[in-house]
C-alpha positions as CSV (number, residue, x, y, z in Angstrom):
1,M,2.0,19.2,66.5
2,N,-1.0,16.9,66.1
3,F,-3.3,19.9,66.0
4,L,-1.1,21.5,63.4
5,A,-1.0,18.3,61.3
6,L,-4.8,18.0,61.5
7,N,-5.2,21.6,60.3
8,I,-2.8,21.2,57.4
9,L,-4.4,17.9,56.5
10,N,-7.9,19.4,56.4
11,L,-6.9,22.9,55.1
12,G,-4.0,22.0,52.8
13,V,-5.9,22.1,49.6
14,P,-7.8,25.3,50.4
15,L,-4.5,26.9,51.6
16,S,-2.9,26.0,48.2
17,M,-5.8,27.7,46.5
18,I,-5.2,30.9,48.6
19,C,-1.5,30.8,47.7
20,A,-2.4,30.4,44.0
21,V,-4.8,33.4,44.2
22,I,-2.1,35.5,45.9
23,G,0.2,34.6,43.1
24,L,-2.4,35.6,40.5
25,A,-3.1,38.8,42.4
26,F,0.6,39.7,42.4
27,A,0.7,38.9,38.6
28,F,-2.0,41.5,38.0
29,F,-0.2,44.0,40.3
30,L,2.8,43.6,38.0
31,I,0.6,44.0,34.9
32,A,-0.5,47.4,36.4
33,A,3.1,48.4,37.1
34,V,4.1,47.6,33.6
35,M,1.2,49.5,32.1
36,R,2.0,52.6,34.1
37,A,5.6,52.7,32.8
38,P,6.4,55.1,29.9
39,S,6.1,53.4,26.4
40,G,8.5,55.6,24.5
41,N,8.0,57.7,21.4
42,E,5.4,57.4,18.7
43,R,7.6,55.3,16.4
44,M,8.3,52.8,19.3
45,R,4.6,52.5,20.0
46,E,3.8,52.0,16.3
47,I,6.3,49.1,16.1
48,S,5.0,47.5,19.3
49,A,1.4,47.8,18.0
50,A,2.4,46.0,14.8
51,V,4.0,43.2,16.7
52,Q,1.0,43.0,19.1
53,E,-1.5,42.9,16.2
54,G,0.4,40.1,14.5
55,A,0.7,38.0,17.7
56,R,-3.0,38.5,18.5
57,A,-4.1,37.6,15.0
58,Y,-2.0,34.4,15.0
59,L,-3.2,33.2,18.4
60,N,-6.8,33.9,17.6
61,R,-6.5,31.7,14.5
62,Q,-4.6,29.1,16.4
63,V,-7.3,28.9,19.1
64,K,-9.9,28.3,16.4
65,T,-7.9,25.5,14.8
66,I,-7.2,23.8,18.2
67,C,-10.8,24.1,19.3
68,V,-12.0,21.9,16.5
69,I,-9.7,19.1,17.6
70,A,-10.4,19.7,21.3
71,V,-14.1,19.4,20.8
72,I,-13.7,16.0,19.1
73,I,-11.5,14.7,22.0
74,F,-14.0,16.1,24.5
75,I,-16.8,14.2,22.9
76,L,-14.8,11.0,22.8
77,L,-13.9,11.3,26.5
78,F,-17.5,12.2,27.4
79,I,-18.7,9.0,25.6
80,F,-16.0,6.5,26.2
81,K,-14.5,7.6,29.5
82,D,-16.6,9.7,32.0
83,H,-18.1,13.1,32.3
84,S,-15.7,14.5,34.9
85,T,-12.6,13.5,32.9
86,A,-14.1,15.2,29.8
87,I,-14.8,18.4,31.9
88,G,-11.3,18.2,33.3
89,F,-9.9,18.1,29.8
90,V,-11.7,21.3,28.9
91,I,-10.5,23.1,32.1
92,G,-6.9,22.0,31.4
93,A,-7.0,23.2,27.8
94,F,-8.6,26.5,28.7
95,C,-6.1,27.3,31.5
96,S,-3.2,26.4,29.3
97,L,-4.4,28.7,26.6
98,A,-5.2,31.5,29.0
99,A,-1.7,31.4,30.6
100,G,0.0,31.6,27.2
101,F,-2.4,34.3,25.8
102,I,-2.2,36.7,28.8
103,G,1.5,36.2,29.3
104,M,2.2,36.9,25.6
105,R,0.0,40.0,25.7
106,V,1.9,41.4,28.7
107,A,5.2,40.5,27.1
108,V,4.3,42.6,24.0
109,L,3.4,45.6,26.3
110,A,6.7,45.1,28.3
111,N,9.1,45.0,25.3
112,V,8.6,48.6,24.3
113,R,8.7,49.8,27.9
114,T,11.9,47.8,28.4
115,A,13.4,49.6,25.4
116,Q,12.4,52.9,26.9
117,A,13.7,51.9,30.4
118,A,17.1,51.1,28.7
119,S,17.5,54.9,28.0
120,I,17.6,55.4,31.8
121,G,20.0,52.5,32.6
122,P,20.6,48.8,32.5
123,L,19.1,48.1,35.9
124,N,15.8,49.8,35.0
125,A,15.6,47.7,31.8
126,L,16.5,44.5,33.6
127,R,13.7,45.0,36.1
128,M,11.1,46.1,33.5
129,G,11.9,43.0,31.4
130,F,11.9,40.7,34.3
131,N,8.6,42.0,35.8
132,G,7.0,41.6,32.4
133,G,8.2,38.0,32.3
134,S,7.2,37.4,35.9
135,V,3.5,37.9,34.9
136,T,3.8,34.8,32.8
137,G,5.6,32.9,35.5
138,L,3.0,33.6,38.2
139,L,0.1,33.0,35.8
140,V,1.5,29.5,34.9
141,V,1.9,28.3,38.5
142,G,-1.2,30.2,39.8
143,L,-3.5,28.9,37.2
144,A,-2.1,25.3,37.3
145,L,-2.3,25.0,41.0
146,L,-5.7,26.7,41.3
147,S,-7.3,24.7,38.5
148,V,-6.1,21.4,39.8
149,A,-7.1,22.2,43.4
150,I,-10.6,23.5,42.6
151,F,-11.3,20.6,40.2
152,Y,-10.1,18.1,42.8
153,A,-12.1,19.7,45.6
154,I,-15.3,19.8,43.7
155,A,-14.9,16.4,42.1
156,A,-14.0,14.8,45.4
157,K,-17.3,15.9,46.9
158,L,-19.3,14.7,43.9
159,T,-17.6,11.4,43.0
160,G,-15.3,10.6,45.9
161,S,-11.5,11.2,46.3
162,D,-10.3,8.2,44.2
163,A,-12.5,8.9,41.2
164,A,-11.6,12.6,41.4
165,I,-7.9,11.9,41.3
166,R,-8.4,9.7,38.2
167,S,-10.5,12.4,36.6
168,L,-7.6,14.8,37.0
169,M,-5.8,12.9,34.2
170,G,-8.3,14.5,31.8
171,L,-7.2,18.0,33.0
172,A,-3.6,16.9,32.5
173,L,-4.3,15.7,29.0
174,G,-6.0,19.0,28.1
175,G,-3.0,21.0,29.2
176,S,-0.6,18.7,27.5
177,L,-2.4,18.6,24.2
178,I,-2.7,22.4,24.0
179,S,1.0,22.6,24.9
180,V,2.0,20.4,21.9
181,F,0.0,22.6,19.6
182,A,1.3,25.9,21.2
183,R,4.9,24.7,21.2
184,L,4.7,23.4,17.6
185,G,2.7,26.2,16.1
186,G,4.6,28.9,17.9
187,G,7.9,27.3,17.2
188,I,7.2,26.8,13.5
189,Y,6.1,30.5,13.3
190,T,9.0,32.0,15.1
191,K,11.7,30.0,13.5
192,A,10.4,30.2,9.9
193,A,10.4,34.0,10.3
194,D,13.7,34.1,12.0
195,V,15.5,31.8,9.6
196,G,14.0,33.6,6.6
197,A,15.0,37.0,8.0
198,D,18.5,35.9,8.7
199,L,19.3,34.1,5.5
200,V,18.2,37.0,3.2
201,G,18.7,39.9,5.5
202,K,22.1,39.1,7.1
203,I,23.8,36.9,4.6
204,E,22.5,38.1,1.2
205,S,21.8,41.8,1.9
206,G,24.2,42.5,4.8
207,L,21.5,44.0,7.0
208,E,21.8,44.2,10.8
209,E,19.6,42.2,13.2
210,D,16.1,43.7,13.3
211,D,16.8,46.2,10.5
212,P,13.5,47.8,9.6
213,R,14.4,47.4,5.9
214,N,14.0,43.6,6.2
215,P,10.4,42.6,5.2
216,A,10.4,39.7,7.6
217,V,11.5,41.7,10.7
218,I,7.9,42.2,12.1
219,A,7.1,38.5,11.6
220,D,10.4,37.6,13.5
221,N,9.4,39.8,16.4
222,V,5.9,38.4,16.5
223,G,7.4,34.9,16.5
224,D,9.4,35.6,19.6
225,N,6.2,36.2,21.5
226,V,4.0,33.4,20.1
227,G,6.8,30.9,20.4
228,D,8.8,31.8,23.5
229,C,6.1,33.5,25.6
230,A,2.8,31.7,24.7
231,G,4.5,28.4,23.8
232,M,6.7,28.2,26.8
233,A,3.9,29.2,29.1
234,A,1.6,26.4,27.8
235,D,4.5,24.0,28.0
236,V,5.4,24.6,31.6
237,F,1.7,25.0,32.6
238,E,1.1,21.4,31.4
239,T,4.4,20.1,33.0
240,Y,3.4,21.7,36.3
241,A,-0.1,20.4,36.2
242,V,1.0,17.0,35.1
243,S,3.6,16.8,37.8
244,L,1.0,17.8,40.4
245,V,-1.5,15.3,39.1
246,G,1.2,12.6,38.9
247,A,2.3,13.1,42.5
248,I,-1.4,12.9,43.6
249,L,-1.9,9.8,41.5
250,A,1.3,8.2,42.9
251,G,0.0,8.9,46.4
252,L,-3.2,7.2,45.6
253,L,-1.7,4.1,44.0
254,T,1.4,3.5,46.2
255,L,0.1,4.8,49.6
256,G,-3.4,3.4,49.5
257,G,-5.0,6.8,49.2
258,N,-3.4,8.2,52.4
259,P,-5.0,11.6,52.8
260,A,-1.7,13.2,53.8
261,A,0.0,11.9,50.6
262,I,-2.7,13.5,48.5
263,V,-2.5,16.9,50.3
264,Y,1.3,17.1,50.4
265,P,1.9,18.0,46.7
266,F,-0.7,20.8,46.9
267,V,1.0,22.3,50.0
268,L,4.5,22.1,48.3
269,G,3.0,24.0,45.3
270,G,1.4,26.6,47.5
271,I,4.6,27.3,49.5
272,S,6.6,27.8,46.3
273,V,4.2,30.4,44.9
274,L,5.1,32.5,47.9
275,G,8.8,31.7,47.3
276,A,8.5,32.8,43.6
277,I,7.0,36.2,44.8
278,C,10.0,36.6,47.1
279,G,12.4,35.8,44.2
280,I,10.7,38.4,42.0
281,L,11.0,41.0,44.8
282,F,14.7,40.1,45.1
283,V,15.3,41.2,41.4
284,N,13.5,44.5,42.1
285,V,15.8,45.4,45.0
286,A,19.1,43.7,44.2
287,R,22.0,45.3,42.3
288,G,24.7,43.7,40.2
289,K,25.3,42.0,36.9
290,P,22.1,40.9,35.2
291,A,22.9,37.2,35.2
292,A,23.9,37.2,38.9
293,V,20.7,39.1,39.9
294,L,18.5,36.7,38.0
295,M,20.2,33.6,39.5
296,G,19.8,35.2,42.9
297,A,16.0,35.1,42.3
298,V,16.2,31.4,41.7
299,M,18.3,30.8,44.8
300,T,15.9,33.0,46.9
301,N,12.9,30.9,45.8
302,A,14.8,27.6,46.5
303,L,16.0,28.7,50.0
304,I,12.5,29.8,51.1
305,S,10.9,26.6,49.9
306,A,13.6,24.5,51.5
307,I,13.0,26.2,54.9
308,L,9.2,25.9,54.8
309,F,9.0,22.4,53.4
310,W,10.4,20.8,56.6
311,P,7.7,21.9,59.1
312,V,4.9,21.0,56.6
313,T,6.4,17.5,55.9
314,R,6.9,16.8,59.6
315,S,3.3,17.9,60.4
316,L,1.7,15.9,57.7
317,F,3.7,12.7,58.3
318,P,4.6,12.9,62.1
319,A,5.0,9.1,62.4
320,G,6.3,8.6,58.9
321,V,4.5,6.5,56.2
322,T,4.7,2.9,54.9
323,I,5.8,2.7,51.3
324,A,6.4,-0.7,49.6
325,G,6.3,-2.4,52.9
326,M,8.9,-0.1,54.5
327,L,8.4,2.7,57.0
328,R,9.7,6.0,55.6
329,S,10.4,8.8,58.1
330,P,9.4,12.5,57.7
331,A,13.1,13.3,57.1
332,Q,13.2,10.9,54.1
333,L,10.2,12.5,52.5
334,Y,11.7,15.9,53.2
335,F,15.0,14.8,51.6
336,A,13.1,13.7,48.5
337,S,11.7,17.2,48.2
338,L,15.1,18.7,48.7
339,V,16.5,16.7,45.8
340,G,13.9,18.3,43.5
341,L,14.9,21.8,44.7
342,I,18.6,21.0,44.3
343,M,18.1,19.6,40.8
344,T,16.8,23.0,39.6
345,P,20.1,25.0,40.1
346,V,22.1,21.9,39.0
347,I,20.3,21.7,35.7
348,V,20.4,25.5,35.3
349,A,24.2,25.5,35.9
350,L,24.8,22.6,33.5
351,T,22.7,24.1,30.7
352,N,24.4,27.5,31.3
353,Y,27.8,25.8,30.9
354,Y,26.9,24.3,27.5
355,T,25.0,27.4,26.1
356,S,26.7,30.5,27.5
357,S,29.4,32.3,25.5
358,H,31.6,32.5,28.6
359,F,32.4,28.8,28.4
360,R,34.3,26.5,26.2
361,P,31.5,24.6,24.3
362,V,30.1,27.9,22.7
363,K,33.6,29.3,22.0
364,K,34.6,26.0,20.3
365,I,31.7,26.5,17.8
366,A,32.7,30.1,17.3
367,Y,36.3,29.2,16.5
368,A,35.1,26.4,14.2
369,S,33.3,29.1,12.2
370,E,36.7,30.5,11.1
371,T,37.2,27.4,8.8
372,G,33.7,27.5,7.2
373,H,30.0,26.7,7.4
374,A,30.4,22.9,7.5
375,T,32.8,23.0,10.5
376,N,30.4,25.3,12.4
377,I,27.6,22.8,11.8
378,I,29.8,19.8,12.9
379,A,30.9,21.6,16.1
380,G,27.3,22.6,16.9
381,L,26.0,19.0,16.5
382,A,28.8,17.7,18.7
383,A,28.1,20.3,21.3
384,G,24.4,19.4,21.5
385,Q,25.3,15.7,21.9
386,H,27.9,16.4,24.6
387,A,25.3,18.4,26.4
388,T,23.2,15.3,27.1
389,A,25.7,13.6,29.3
390,L,25.8,15.4,32.6
391,P,22.1,16.4,32.8
392,V,21.0,12.8,32.1
393,L,23.5,11.4,34.7
394,F,22.2,13.8,37.3
395,I,18.6,12.9,36.4
396,G,19.5,9.2,36.9
397,L,21.2,10.0,40.2
398,A,18.1,11.9,41.4
399,I,15.9,9.0,40.5
400,L,18.0,6.5,42.5
401,V,18.3,8.8,45.5
402,T,14.6,9.7,45.7
403,F,13.4,6.1,45.0
404,H,15.7,5.1,47.9
405,F,14.1,7.6,50.2
406,A,10.4,7.0,49.3
407,G,9.9,4.7,46.3
408,L,7.8,6.0,43.4
409,Y,6.2,8.5,45.6
410,G,9.6,10.0,46.5
411,I,10.3,10.5,42.8
412,A,6.9,12.2,42.4
413,I,7.6,14.5,45.3
414,A,11.0,15.5,43.8
415,V,9.4,16.3,40.5
416,M,6.7,18.4,42.2
417,S,9.3,20.1,44.3
418,M,11.3,20.8,41.1
419,L,8.3,22.1,39.2
420,S,7.3,24.3,42.2
421,M,10.2,26.6,41.1
422,A,8.4,27.2,37.8
423,G,7.2,30.7,38.8
424,V,10.7,32.1,38.8
425,I,12.1,29.9,36.1
426,I,9.4,30.9,33.6
427,S,9.9,34.5,34.5
428,L,13.5,34.1,33.3
429,D,12.3,32.5,30.1
430,S,9.9,35.2,29.2
431,F,12.5,37.8,30.1
432,G,14.4,36.5,27.0
433,P,11.9,37.4,24.2
434,I,11.0,40.7,26.0
435,T,14.6,41.9,25.9
436,D,15.0,40.5,22.3
437,N,12.0,42.5,21.1
438,A,13.2,45.6,23.1
439,G,16.4,45.5,21.1
440,G,14.5,45.1,17.9
441,I,12.3,48.1,18.7
442,A,15.5,50.1,19.6
443,V,16.9,49.4,16.1
444,M,13.7,49.9,14.1
445,A,12.9,53.2,16.0
446,H,16.5,54.4,15.3
447,L,17.3,54.9,19.0
448,P,20.8,55.8,20.1
449,K,23.4,53.0,20.0
450,E,23.9,53.3,23.7
451,I,20.3,52.0,24.2
452,R,20.9,49.1,21.8
453,A,24.1,48.3,23.7
454,V,22.0,47.9,26.9
455,T,19.4,45.7,25.2
456,D,22.1,43.6,23.5
457,E,23.6,42.8,26.9
458,L,20.2,41.9,28.3
459,D,19.4,39.9,25.1
460,A,22.5,37.8,25.5
461,V,21.6,37.0,29.1
462,G,18.0,36.4,28.0
463,N,19.1,34.0,25.3
464,T,21.1,31.9,27.9
465,M,18.1,32.1,30.3
466,K,15.8,30.7,27.5
467,A,18.2,27.8,27.0
468,V,18.4,27.2,30.8
469,T,14.6,27.1,31.2
470,K,14.3,24.7,28.3
471,G,16.8,22.4,30.0
472,Y,14.8,22.7,33.2
473,A,11.6,21.9,31.5
474,I,13.1,18.9,29.7
475,A,14.7,17.5,32.9
476,S,11.5,17.8,34.9
477,A,9.5,16.4,32.0
478,G,11.7,13.3,32.0
479,L,11.1,12.8,35.7
480,A,7.4,13.5,35.4
481,A,7.1,11.0,32.6
482,L,8.8,8.3,34.7
483,V,6.2,8.9,37.5
484,L,3.5,8.6,34.9
485,F,4.9,5.3,33.6
486,G,5.0,3.9,37.2
487,S,1.4,5.1,37.6
488,Y,0.5,3.3,34.3
489,V,1.8,0.0,35.6
490,Q,0.0,0.5,39.0
491,E,-3.2,1.6,37.4
492,L,-3.1,-1.3,34.9
493,S,-2.6,-3.8,37.8
494,A,-5.5,-2.2,39.8
495,H,-7.8,-2.4,36.7
496,V,-7.0,-6.0,35.9
497,T,-7.4,-7.3,39.5
498,A,-10.6,-5.2,40.0
499,S,-12.1,-7.1,37.1
500,G,-11.4,-10.4,38.9
501,K,-8.4,-11.4,36.7
502,V,-4.8,-12.2,37.7
503,F,-2.3,-9.5,36.8
504,S,0.2,-11.5,34.7
505,Y,1.8,-8.9,32.5
506,Q,5.6,-8.9,32.6
507,F,7.4,-5.7,31.8
508,S,10.7,-7.5,31.4
509,L,13.4,-7.2,28.7
510,A,13.0,-11.0,28.3
511,E,9.6,-10.3,26.9
512,P,9.8,-9.7,23.1
513,K,6.7,-7.4,23.3
514,V,8.5,-5.0,25.6
515,I,11.3,-4.8,23.1
516,V,8.9,-4.1,20.3
517,G,7.3,-1.4,22.4
518,L,10.7,0.2,23.1
519,F,11.4,0.3,19.4
520,I,8.1,1.9,18.6
521,G,8.3,4.4,21.5
522,G,11.9,5.2,20.7
523,L,10.9,5.9,17.1
524,L,8.2,8.5,18.0
525,P,10.5,11.4,19.0
526,F,12.5,11.0,15.8
527,V,9.4,11.0,13.5
528,F,7.9,13.9,15.6
529,T,11.0,16.1,15.3
530,A,11.4,15.2,11.6
531,F,7.9,16.5,10.9
532,S,8.7,19.6,13.0
533,M,11.9,20.4,11.2
534,D,10.3,19.8,7.8
535,A,7.6,22.3,8.7
536,V,10.1,25.0,9.6
537,G,12.1,24.3,6.5
538,K,9.1,24.7,4.2
539,A,7.8,27.8,5.9
540,A,11.3,29.4,6.0
541,G,11.8,28.7,2.3
542,A,8.5,30.6,1.6
543,V,9.7,33.6,3.7
544,V,13.1,33.6,1.9
545,R,11.4,33.7,-1.5
546,E,9.0,36.5,-0.4
547,V,11.8,38.6,1.1
548,R,13.9,38.2,-2.1
549,R,10.8,39.1,-4.2
550,Q,10.2,42.3,-2.3
551,L,13.9,43.4,-2.4
552,Q,14.0,42.8,-6.2
553,A,10.6,44.4,-6.9
554,K,11.3,47.4,-4.7
555,P,15.0,48.3,-4.8
556,G,14.1,51.4,-2.8
557,I,13.6,49.2,0.3
558,L,17.3,48.9,0.9
559,T,17.9,52.6,0.5
560,G,15.0,53.5,2.8
561,Q,13.0,55.1,0.0
562,E,10.3,52.4,0.0
563,K,8.6,50.6,2.8
564,P,8.6,46.7,3.0
565,E,5.3,44.8,3.0
566,Y,5.6,43.4,6.5
567,G,2.1,41.9,6.6
568,T,2.8,39.5,3.7
569,C,5.5,37.6,5.6
570,V,3.3,37.6,8.8
571,D,0.5,36.0,6.7
572,I,2.9,33.4,5.2
573,V,4.2,32.1,8.5
574,T,0.8,32.3,10.2
575,K,-0.8,30.0,7.6
576,A,2.2,27.7,7.5
577,A,2.4,27.3,11.2
578,L,-1.3,26.4,11.6
579,R,-1.2,24.0,8.6
580,E,2.0,22.2,9.5
581,M,1.4,21.7,13.3
582,I,-1.6,19.4,12.9
583,V,0.2,16.1,11.8
584,P,3.0,16.0,14.4
585,A,0.7,17.2,17.2
586,L,-1.7,14.3,16.5
587,L,1.1,11.7,16.0
588,P,1.4,10.7,19.7
589,L,-2.4,10.3,20.1
590,V,-2.7,8.1,17.1
591,A,0.4,6.0,18.0
592,V,-1.0,5.2,21.5
593,V,-4.5,4.4,20.3
594,V,-3.3,2.2,17.5
595,V,-1.0,0.1,19.7
596,A,-3.7,-0.2,22.4
597,S,-6.3,-1.3,19.9
598,I,-4.3,-4.1,18.3
599,K,-4.8,-7.1,20.5
600,Q,-1.6,-8.8,19.5
601,L,0.3,-5.8,20.9
602,G,-1.8,-4.6,23.9
603,P,-0.7,-3.3,27.3
604,V,2.8,-4.8,27.4
605,V,3.8,-3.2,24.1
606,L,2.2,0.0,25.2
607,G,4.2,0.0,28.4
608,G,7.4,-0.5,26.4
609,L,6.4,2.3,24.1
610,L,6.1,4.7,27.0
611,V,9.6,3.9,28.2
612,G,11.1,4.1,24.7
613,T,9.5,7.6,24.2
614,I,10.9,8.8,27.5
615,V,14.4,7.7,26.9
616,T,15.0,8.8,23.3
617,G,12.8,11.9,23.8
618,L,14.9,13.1,26.7
619,F,18.2,12.7,24.8
620,I,16.9,14.3,21.6
621,A,15.3,17.2,23.4
622,I,18.4,18.1,25.5
623,A,20.7,17.7,22.4
624,M,18.5,19.9,20.3
625,T,17.8,22.7,22.8
626,S,21.3,23.0,24.1
627,G,22.9,22.6,20.7
628,G,20.6,25.2,19.2
629,A,21.3,27.7,22.0
630,A,25.1,27.1,21.7
631,W,24.9,27.9,17.9
632,D,23.0,31.1,18.7
633,N,25.4,32.3,21.3
634,A,28.4,31.4,19.2
635,K,27.0,33.8,16.6
636,K,26.5,36.5,19.3
637,F,30.1,35.9,20.5
638,I,31.4,36.8,17.0
639,E,29.0,39.8,16.7
640,E,30.5,41.2,19.9
641,G,33.7,41.8,17.8
642,N,35.5,38.5,18.2
643,L,37.0,36.6,15.3
644,G,36.4,39.4,12.9
645,G,33.0,40.5,14.1
646,K,30.0,41.2,12.0
647,G,30.4,40.8,8.3
648,S,33.4,38.5,8.5
649,F,33.6,35.0,7.0
650,A,33.3,33.5,10.5
651,H,30.2,35.5,11.1
652,A,28.5,34.2,7.9
653,A,29.3,30.6,9.0
654,A,27.9,31.4,12.5
655,V,24.7,32.8,11.0
656,T,24.3,29.5,9.0
657,G,24.8,27.5,12.2
658,D,22.3,29.7,14.0
659,T,19.6,29.2,11.4
660,V,20.1,25.4,11.7
661,G,20.0,25.6,15.5
662,D,16.8,27.8,15.5
663,P,14.3,25.0,14.8
664,Y,16.4,22.7,17.0
665,K,16.1,24.9,20.1
666,D,12.7,26.6,19.6
667,T,10.5,24.2,17.6
668,A,11.4,20.5,17.6
669,G,13.4,20.1,20.8
670,P,11.0,21.9,23.3
671,A,7.9,20.3,21.7
672,I,9.1,16.8,22.7
673,N,8.4,17.7,26.4
674,P,4.6,17.8,26.1
675,M,4.6,15.0,23.5
676,I,6.2,12.6,26.1
677,K,3.5,13.6,28.6
678,V,0.6,13.2,26.1
679,V,1.7,9.6,25.3
680,N,1.9,8.7,29.0
681,I,-1.3,10.4,30.1
682,L,-3.3,9.0,27.3
683,A,-2.0,5.5,28.0
684,I,-3.3,5.8,31.6
685,L,-6.7,7.2,30.4
686,I,-7.4,4.4,27.9
687,I,-6.7,1.5,30.2
688,P,-10.4,0.9,31.1
689,I,-11.4,1.5,27.5
690,F,-9.1,-1.0,25.7
691,F,-8.0,-3.4,28.4
């Protein structure tokens, strides 16, 4: 056992790199498999190419916009922090962009092939859509684990382990900042197009979903990819990387740099890459209802990870470890990791209850639609707020249990364990826009209704899966941010005592500065989401006006005699998204720097700001994402033929609710995740600069 422990201790980081490379290799194997599949007829390929062109053009322009801001931050870190942190920032930003870009590219290739596979049968379409999404899932965990491991290994040799771990915060900041831009920009794009297409197409003109006569239909399909694929990939990449870095930093600060505590998070991440591959293989051999098969992949990943975590934990900590003056056994550390694994299916199940059309919350919104638009909105708002209760209670329980097992390090391990499931979870998320686009291609290419029936069923499952993964990302983000706040206090204490001073800061509610910080921090998510919602409203209004203009100027569009100008709507939402994402994305950076730079506020107010942002951000994010998904599925429930079906009064009210919920669930709500992390990471980074 000692020999095994020594080997894992010395080889844990290289082994995690090998597992990450295996994950990336499997992702490229899936890419090849998707590329070999038939891509349908000429009309299908033409539509897919238009979506691909729009998505690529948007991301290219977004990268140019982000790079300007990233270069400025790199220079500031290079001058005021240190060179390795600045280099880490660039690596994190690049990998976050790469994960989103490649995943989006494959998703666009997979959507047309999923539509073609639907002509063979539901199972073929399910596997094609999931395999396309799995590329993004494996890219996220593979790139995150590999980038952190390689950067740590090189920096540790050049600057020492402690300095290397602190430099990793730069990598985390790079991933988080890119994620804010990707989430906001992609979210503004997709929801402006979606809302504009629905308001004029469905309500005013009576067109079906994805009707080729709608001038905004291509922009809508492009938005699914740049928002849900590229945006979500960047989001979970940064959450995974931040959780890994947070766990390593917690090991450094709370366990005195115990080598095993540093290696343990890497090994957990490596094991779960292998578990994710097994989950993906499960989908490709299992038979059954789509939702059951996809959940089977999650359980397969969790089971394999749970089995393999124990021997690794026992080998690395054979005699236990002392945390906060108490000896913690290997079993206690293992139980902390199990809590993280258990939290994943728990959050998935809870989010599924609040957002699936099979359960009461969504049906309640649908029935409220029978009495009008206002009652639909009221029911949807209430559903989102109800959806916060159980997830937050379980998050609180997980914090108490894991802290009991192993203090702050136990919470960090649970977060890392939970995020280690990201490979399969992101595969589920990317499955959603792929099947959504497949349905759109089926309609626009005038494929038989039987094919659209298959894609509609998968789209409904995919819509729930997107909501589930957002709930997962938010819950893990809340836990990760708590670890970062604990690390902020520990790092601040270490910095103050290292400079020969006494650490006298009090983070107590009896201290007025803490209350002021809580107020400022609690305010940030509200202002952030207000800017985000305003951005979608402005851009959607422009799309509505453009669609109306085209339909009035060219009456032949509705009769099929004239072709819509798709490119105009694409251009409108592209410019709007890039313009409107700047202010809210920079808001958290400015807030932290301003509070830190005002001497009368200082580190205590900043600490309160971090907690305030975590608390209100968690509640707002869950309410928005769950409420928005519930609105969407209430509309789909009616479109299935319930309560009068398509074209009924209830359907019109449900479409209104869905258009309100769209920016909730796909723009403002999800973007809170990386915003919380940016605030906490930046606070840790600027400690030696301002304090």
